Each structure stands twice: as C-alpha cells, then as structure tokens.
C-alpha positions in Angstrom: 1.9 -8.2 -26.0 1.7 -7.0 -22.4 2.3 -3.4 -21.5 5.0 -4.4 -18.9 7.5 -7.3 -19.3 6.9 -8.0 -15.8 4.4 -6.7 -13.2 5.1 -7.3 -9.6 2.4 -7.2 -6.9 3.3 -6.9 -3.3 0.5 -7.9 -0.9 0.2 -5.0 1.5 -3.0 -6.3 3.2 -3.7 -5.0 6.8 -5.6 -7.2 9.4 -6.3 -6.7 13.0 -3.2 -7.7 14.9 -5.4 -10.2 16.8 -6.1 -12.1 13.6 -4.3 -15.4 13.8 -3.7 -15.3 10.0 -1.5 -12.3 10.3 -1.0 -9.9 7.5 1.7 -9.0 5.1 1.8 -5.3 5.9 2.4 -6.1 9.5 5.6 -7.9 8.3 6.9 -4.8 6.5 5.4 -5.4 3.1 4.8 -1.7 2.3 8.3 -0.8 3.2 9.6 -3.7 0.9 7.4 -2.6 -1.9 8.8 0.9 -1.6 12.4 -0.5 -1.5 11.8 -2.6 -4.6 10.2 0.2 -6.5 13.2 2.4 -5.6 15.7 -0.3 -6.8 13.8 -1.0 -10.0 13.9 2.8 -10.9 17.4 3.2 -9.9 18.5 0.3 -12.0 16.6 1.7 -15.1 14.3 -1.3 -15.2 11.0 0.6 -14.6 8.5 1.9 -17.1 6.7 0.7 -20.2 8.0 -2.5 -21.6 9.9 -3.0 -18.5 9.0 -3.7 -14.9 6.2 -2.3 -12.7 6.0 -2.7 -9.0 2.6 -2.3 -7.5 0.7 -2.7 -4.2 -2.1 -5.2 -3.9 -4.7 -5.8 -1.3 -5.0 -9.3 0.1 -3.6 -12.0 -2.2 -4.8 -14.6 0.3 -1.4 -16.1 1.1 -0.5 -14.1 4.2 0.0 -17.2 6.3 3.0 -18.1 4.2 4.9 -14.9 5.1 4.8 -11.7 3.3 4.2 -12.3 -0.4 4.7 -11.0 -3.8 3.7 -12.4 -7.1 5.3 -11.7 -10.5 3.2 -11.8 -13.7 3.0 -12.8 -16.4 5.2 -15.6 -14.9 2.8 -16.3 -12.1 5.5 -16.9 -9.7 4.9 -16.5 -6.0 7.6 -15.4 -3.5 8.0 -14.9 0.2 10.9 -12.8 1.6 12.4 -11.7 4.9 14.6 -8.7 4.2 16.1 -6.5 1.4 18.6 -9.0 0.4 15.7 -11.3 -0.6 14.2 -8.5 -2.6 17.5 -7.7 -4.1 17.8 -11.4 -5.2 14.4 -11.4 -6.8 15.2 -8.2 -8.7 18.5 -9.4 -9.9 17.7 -13.1 -10.7 14.0 -13.0 -11.7 13.2 -9.5 -13.0 16.6 -8.8 -14.6 17.6 -12.2 -15.8 14.3 -14.3 -15.9 15.7 -16.9 -13.3 13.2 -18.0 -10.8 14.6 -17.9 -7.1 13.5 -21.3 -6.0 14.7 -20.7 -2.3 12.0 -18.0 -2.0 9.2 -19.5 -4.1 5.9 -20.4 -2.4 
C-alpha cells in the first residue's frame, strides 16, 4: 500500500528564458504548486493516506505547457489558471475522475 493515496508532482523546472522549449516555472508553476498545496490542506485532504503536493525538477514535458503528474494514477495534466487546479483537485484528487480536457 502506498503512503499517500495520491502524490502530485508539479514541474517547477527553470530554464534560461532564451531556451525555445520554455519552462514550467516561467509559466507560474511554483505559484500554482503553492496554491494547490494550500487548497489541499484547507480541504483536509493533505497528509498520510491522503494527498501530497510536491515540487519536481524537469518532468521533460515543458513544451506542452506547465505540467503536473498524479501518481499512482500516472495521469499528466497541463493547466492555465487556478480554476484548472481547482478542477483537478475536486474531480481527480477528491473523486477519482480524470479531467480529460486538461490531460496531456
């Protein structure tokens, strides 16, 4: 059994702004990770046996927008704003439903 029900990794990679691949942190990933972490705690979903929000280095999908991966489900998402993060938290993390419109 896993220590967490779901473990969420936000790519917070930082590249030189001149790099054509871009980087997730340059698209607000750290702020979104902090927001998700705060929401999960506020909703009482954080901790052992529940949900863990973490920062990751490069997940090598930065070209697809800022990305996040949810384990053990191995579901990859991109997002634009807090509304997208709210939807991932509510649908996937709370109810186990994949948010297809954000899936990469």
